[in-house]
N, C-alpha and C positions, 0 to 999 in steps of 0.2 A: 512587476513580474520580471523585468529584464535584470534587475539587481540580483535576483536569486537564480536566474536561469542557468548560469554557469556551474552551479553546485547541485542541481537537481539529480545528476547522475549518482551522487554520493548517497542519496536517500531512496533510490529505487532498489527494492529488495528482491527476494526470490519468490517462489510460489507460496511461501508462508506469509506473504504480505497482502494487504488489501489496497488496491489502487483506486482512488476516488477521483473521478473527472467531473468538474463543475462546468456548466455552460449557462449562458444567459438566454432565456427563451424570448427575450425581446429582440434578439438578433434575427435577421431573416434566415431562411433555410440555407442559402448559399454560404453565409457567414458561419452558421452553426456547423455545417458540414466541414468547412475548411478548418475550423478550430478543433473539432473532435478528431478528425483524421490526422491533423498535425500531432496531437498528443498520443493518439493510439499508435502511430508510426514511431514516435519518440520512445514509447514503451516497448514496442515490438522488437526493435533492433537492439535494445539493450537488455532484454530478458531472454536468455538463451534456453532452448529446450534441454532439460536435465534428465529426461527419461526417454526410453525408446518409443518410437511411434507405434500405435496400434494398427490393427488390420485396416482401419479406415483412413490411415495416414495422419490421424490426430495424436497429439501427445496425450499420454495418460494423465497428465497434470498440467493445467493451464493457469496463467496468471489471472487473478480475480479482479474484476472490474465492477465498480458501482457507479452508475450514472445519476447525476443530480442536476436538475434544472432550477434556476432561481427566477425570481420576479413573477411567479405564477399569479399573484394577486393583481398584477398590472396588465395581464393579457386577457382580452375579451373572450377568446375561445377556450380558456381554461375554466372548468367547472369544479365546484366543490361538492363532494358527496355529503351525505347526512352525518358521517362521522368526522367531517372536516378535512378529508384527504383530497388533494387536487388531482384532476385528470385532464388530459388534453389529447384528443384523437389525432390531431395533426402531428404533435410531437411523438406520439406513440408510433405512428406510421413511419416517421423519419428514423427513429431509433431502431426500429425493426430492420430497416434497410442497412443501417450501420452494423448491427449485430450480425446480420447475414454475411456481410462483406468480410467480417473478421471472425467468423465462427470457428476457424481452425487455429486462431491465434490467442483467443482470450476466453475465459469463463465469465460471461456477463451474468450479473444477478438478474433474475427473471423480471424483476420489477424496477422501474426507474422512479425517482422521487422528485416531486415538484414542491419547492419551498416558497413560503410567503415571506416577503422582505420585511414585513412589519410586525410579525408575530413570532415570538421566541419558542412557544411550546404548542405547536400545532400537531395534528394527527400525523402529518407527513414527517415531522421531526421524530415523533415517537416511533413511527414505522422504520425510519432510518436507523435509529438507535437499536431497535430490535434486530434489524438486519445485521448490523455490525457486531452485535453481541453473539449472534448465531455463528457468524464467520469466526469470531474470536474463539468460541468454544470448539469448533471443528479444528481450527489450527492448533489449539493447545493440546487436543487429544492426540495429534500426530507428532508433536514435538517430543524429543527425548526428555525424560525426567531430569530435574536439576540434580547436580552432584555436589559433593563437598568441595571439590576443586572449583567448580563454577561459583559456588557461594563465596568461597574465600577470595577468588579473583574479583568478583563484583564488589565485595566489601573493600578490598584493597584499592580498586579504582575510585570508588566513591569517597572513601575516607582518607586516602593518601594522596593520589595524584591530583584530585580536584582541590585539595586544600594546600598542597605543596606548590602547585603551579598557578600563576596568575591567570593563564589561559590553558585550556585543556591541551596536553602535550601532543605534538605530532612527532612520531618516531618511526624509524624503519622497522621492517619485520624482524630483523636480527636483534635490534635493540629491544623490541617488545618481548621476544622470547627470552632474552637474557634477563630482563627485569622480572618476568614471571618466575623463571627458574631460580633466580637469586633470592627473591623475597617470599616466594610461596611454595614452590615444589621443584626441587632440583632434578627430580626424576621424570618430569613431564616430557613425553616424546613429542616429535613434530606432529604426529597425528592428533595427539591430545590438544596441541596448540591450534590446529586448524579447526577442530570441533569447538574449542573454546571461543575462538573468534566468531565462528558462525553463530553460536548461541548469544554471544554478547551483541552482535549486530541485530539479531532479532529482538533483543531486549532494548535496543536503542542506546546501549552504553558506549559503543565504539562504531566508527566508520572505517571500513577497510577499503583501500583503493590500490 
């Protein structure tokens, strides 16, 4: 984890992203709390509110959080339902307290997921996939439709930059604008460029810092 910790900031998106927090339920409650609060604070200070606050003081749009516990098959107080999904009252109580503490900062998925370390296709995995697909559909509905400009830029990045450079290029904002205008659309405005980068970030094609 320490190897990648310094670059996590580059992959924390906006409210159109899903943030998944994993925790090991073999840890004691104190360690669980310490780990989850660390990452929730890590996200909270890096994701700024982009919309006005409502009457209750909450943002109209909060970052989406999905909580996933591992090693459910190794904990005695985790039980498996008839459909194969794991539940644990102790973990449920603990996570409810965490959610209440951060209720104004994040949009937690109503259900948390407990996974089996030895089974690849359990009911919990299926439920998690369903959850992520629902989030994906909701996010895609809110995103602006693709444009010819975006399609051409995506093709250019994938077919030209990635084949031309041994490593994916790192360039300044002015250099990026110059390249896009020179090779794709000389009439693209600064506003077009900002929207383009936002869409490319959501697609995972670029990281802007």
